[in-house]
N, C-alpha and C positions, 0 to 999 in steps of 0.2 A: 400677650400681654392685651391691650383695652380691648384691641378687637374681638380678640377670644371670645373676653366674659363676655363683650356682648353680645354675640351671635350666640355664645351659650345660655345668655338669659333669654334673648327672644324664641330663641327654638322652641326652650323648654314650658315659656307661655303659651306659644303657639301649639305645643302637642296639652297640654295643659288645657286649654280654651275646647280643641276638638273633642278631645277627651270627656270633659264633664256635658260638650252639648250633647256627644252620642250617648253619654250611662243616661241623661235626664229623657231623652227622647227614649232609649230603651224602657225606661221602668215605667214612663206615662204613659203609653202603648200598650206596658202588658199589663200595667192599674188597669189601663181602659180596656182592653181585651177580658180583663179576670176579673174588673167590677171588683177594684180592691179599692177601700176606702186612704186618703195617702197617710194619715195616721195608722195603718196597721202593715205589718212585711211578711214578706217566706221567704222561703228557699232560696226561688231562682232573682228577686230583689236584691237577699243578700250576698247571693253569687254572684251576682254583676255587681254590687257595690267590690267585692273582696278581690276581685280582677282590675273595679278601680284603682283601687289603692297597690297593686302591685304595678301597674302600669307608670305610675304618680311617681312612687318608689324608682322605679327602675331608671324615669327622665331626671327627676334629682341627682346620682349617682353620675350620669350621666353628663348632664349639666354643669356638676362637680369637677369632671374629671375632663372638662371641656374648656373649664379653665386655665389651662395649662397647655391646653391647643393638640390633646391625647387624643390619640384616632379610637375610638372602642371597637375598631376591626384588631389596630396592630395591637392594640392592648392583648385581647386576648389570645390573639394569636404566639406572642412574647411572654405571653403570662400562662401559657396553658396549663402546664404543671404548677402551678400555684392555686389558678380555677377550682383542678380538681382534688386540689384537696382540700381546700375550700369547701368544695363541694360535699366530701367527704364529712370533712366537719360538723357541716348545719346539714345533714342529711336527713335526721331527728325533724326537724325543725321546717323544712323543706316538704316533707312527709308529710308530715298537721298541715302545712298550704294547700298541697296538691288532694290531700284527704277530702279534707274543708271545700277546696270547690267540687272535686264530685258530690260529695256529699249534700251542697247546696242543691247544685243542677238536676238529685236523683229526685223521685217522687218516695223515696220512701220514708224517711222522717221527715215533717215540719215539725214548725214553729206551734207550739199550742197542743200537738199530739204526745197522748198516754204512753208512754213505750217501758220498755225492762233491754238495757245494753248493758250485756256481760252480766254483771249481779245487782248493777241498779237500776233498780224505779221509781218513774216519776215523771213529773211533765218538763217537755223542754220549754222551756223560757227565750236559747236563744243559740242560734247557729254560727259562730262570725269563721277570720281567718285562718285561727287556731286550735279552739277548743270548744264545744258545747255546755251548756249550760243548762242544767237538770234540775230543778225543786221538786226532790223524793217527800214520801208522806213521812217524813218527820218535819217536815219545811225548810232542811238542810239544801243550801246549793251549793249543788257540785260543779263541778269544773272539770270535762273527760278533752283529754287530749284526739285532737280529728281520729289519726291513723289511729290508735288502740281504740276508738269507736269503729271503723271503719273497717278492723278485724273481726272485732268480735259479732258476738250473735245479737240479735235488734229483735224483740218481738214490740211489733207498733199496736196496740189495743185497741188507736182507735179507727188505724188502719182496717181492724177487721172486725169491727165494733163488736167485740166479746160481750155480748149480756149475762157471761155465767160469770160468779165472786166465788173463789173460795179462800177459806182463815185456816192455815194450819193450828193447830197446837194438842197437848198433848197431857192424859189420862193416865195417872196411875192406878193400880191393879187395887187398891186399898181401896177407892171410894168407893161407895154406893150404888152411884145415881149407873142407873140404865145408858144405854145409849137413845132408846128410848124416849129417856122420861127428860134425857139431856134437850134432844132433838125441839123436844114438845116445848120444855123451857125456855130458850131459845126461839121459837117461831114466834111464839104468846108475847114475850118480853117486844119481838121488834114488831107486833101489829099496828104503830101508829105512823109507819111507813109502806105501808101495805098499797099506798097508791102505784110506787115505786116498783115494788117486788112482783111480780107473777105470784099466784099464790096455789097452794100447793108446790111450792120449789121444793121447801127447806128439805135438804138433807144432811145427814153425815155419816162421812165416807170412811172405811177403816182400813189405812195405809197400809199401820205393818203391825203386826204384835207383834212385841219384844214381850223382855221375862219379865220388866217391872212395871213396862204401860204400854197403851197406846198411842200412835201415832192417827191422828186424826187431820179431816178436814169438813168443815162446816160452807158448807156450799147453798147455793141462793140466786135465781133466777130475776135478774133486771129486764124490766118488757122495754126499756132504754137507754141506753147506755149514759148514765151523769156521775162524773168521777167525783162533784162534788161530792152527793149526795155517797158515794160509795164511803167515801173515807168517814165519815160522819156514821156509818153504817158504822162500816168497821173498826174505827173506834168504839161505838158503845158494847160492840159484840164482844170485843177483847174481855174488855170490864165485866159485860157479863158471867163472861167462861170463869174469869177468875175468883169472881166473887159467889158463884155457883158449885166452885169446887172447893174454895174455904167454906161456906155453910155446910155443905157435905163430911168438911174433913172437923169441923163443930160439932155435929152430932153424936 
């Protein structure tokens, strides 16, 4: 009746007020302790917000059930089989949410970290309730389900402060360029970035030798981790390698 509707609405509004107050208080205290400006966020703040959305959603469901005077405990008892079936059907979605909460409160990855998740490499833009948003090296925005990310191998280049950059490429046996000549040509071409790169750190490593080509890695060491500059140098290096091989082929 009308009493059930009013009681459910008032109960929901009371729950919403308490949850909003507690959430805002937790976020403010955390921002003050970590000295995080209002316009920035991190995993813990995202995790708190994700829990907020889950509690509010459950509150809405309970409010709607209360309109008909349905007691939630009795509903769970009488519809346990249906609840189990729903849990099985929504297992993947629930798994994404749980994985997202675990990732949000963990210290393994954070927003703005440069990572490799499975075969996907790039910068983390966002971690929400069900997906991680990654900007890869081709400026593609990729959405990775939280459960897939949680179960994958994750390399966090930002956490490890890895300064070595490695660029893979292949060189056909028919080309006359020697490894030493190619290494010198590449290092000379990158002199304009000498303020970012450790001197004498350029090196071409032979990964494998095949019948008609070599698998190589061009490596160098940054003085400090700088993903933006790394991206520029990587792009230029790949073009230099392609041009040098093309010039050698035309000789």
